[in-house]
C-alpha positions as CSV (number, residue, x, y, z in Angstrom):
1,M,15.1,107.3,8.2
2,E,16.4,106.6,11.7
3,L,17.7,103.2,10.6
4,K,19.6,104.8,7.6
5,I,21.4,107.2,9.7
6,R,22.4,104.6,12.1
7,Q,23.5,102.3,9.4
8,M,25.6,105.0,7.7
9,R,27.2,105.9,10.9
10,Q,28.1,102.4,11.8
11,A,29.4,101.6,8.3
12,R,31.9,104.4,8.7
13,R,32.8,103.3,12.2
14,L,31.8,106.6,13.8
15,T,30.3,107.1,17.2
16,Q,27.1,108.9,18.1
17,K,29.3,111.3,20.0
18,E,31.4,112.1,16.8
19,I,28.2,112.7,14.7
20,A,26.7,114.8,17.4
21,R,29.7,117.0,17.7
22,H,29.6,117.5,13.9
23,L,25.9,118.5,14.3
24,H,26.5,120.7,17.3
25,C,24.1,118.8,19.5
26,D,24.3,116.5,22.5
27,Q,25.0,112.8,22.1
28,S,21.8,111.9,24.0
29,L,19.7,114.0,21.6
30,Y,21.4,112.4,18.5
31,S,20.7,109.0,20.0
32,K,16.9,109.9,20.2
33,Y,17.2,110.8,16.4
34,E,18.6,107.4,15.6
35,R,16.0,105.6,17.7
36,G,13.1,107.7,16.3
37,E,12.2,109.2,19.6
38,R,12.7,112.7,18.3
39,E,12.1,114.1,14.8
40,I,15.3,115.3,13.1
41,P,15.1,119.0,12.1
42,L,15.5,119.7,8.4
43,H,18.7,121.6,8.8
44,L,20.3,118.7,10.6
45,L,19.1,116.3,7.8
46,V,20.8,118.7,5.3
47,E,23.9,118.5,7.4
48,L,23.8,114.7,7.5
49,A,23.3,114.5,3.8
50,L,26.3,116.8,3.1
51,F,28.3,114.8,5.6
52,Y,27.6,111.4,4.1
53,G,27.4,112.6,0.6
54,V,23.8,111.3,0.0
55,S,20.6,112.8,-1.1
56,L,17.8,113.9,1.2
57,D,15.5,111.6,-0.7
58,Y,17.7,108.7,0.4
59,L,17.6,109.8,4.1
60,A,13.8,110.3,3.8
61,G,13.4,106.6,2.4
62,L,12.1,108.0,-0.9
63,T,14.9,106.3,-2.9
64,P,16.5,103.0,-2.2
65,Q,20.0,104.0,-3.4
66,P,22.2,106.7,-1.8
67,K,22.4,109.0,-4.7
68,P,25.1,111.7,-4.3
69,Y,23.9,114.9,-2.8
70,I,23.9,117.7,-5.4
């Protein structure tokens, strides 16, 4: 999951600080989410799925393709 959120962020040329601001958290905390040092709370995963337009299944690694979030 950590790798996917990093890949999606980098593909959109966004910084960790920009994503952290959207999630209302500190950049250092978001960095820990990306590195897998902290578990991402479900409500933030939902926010990321909405932000990137992908399913929670994709973020969790249950599906290989980023299906649209419904």
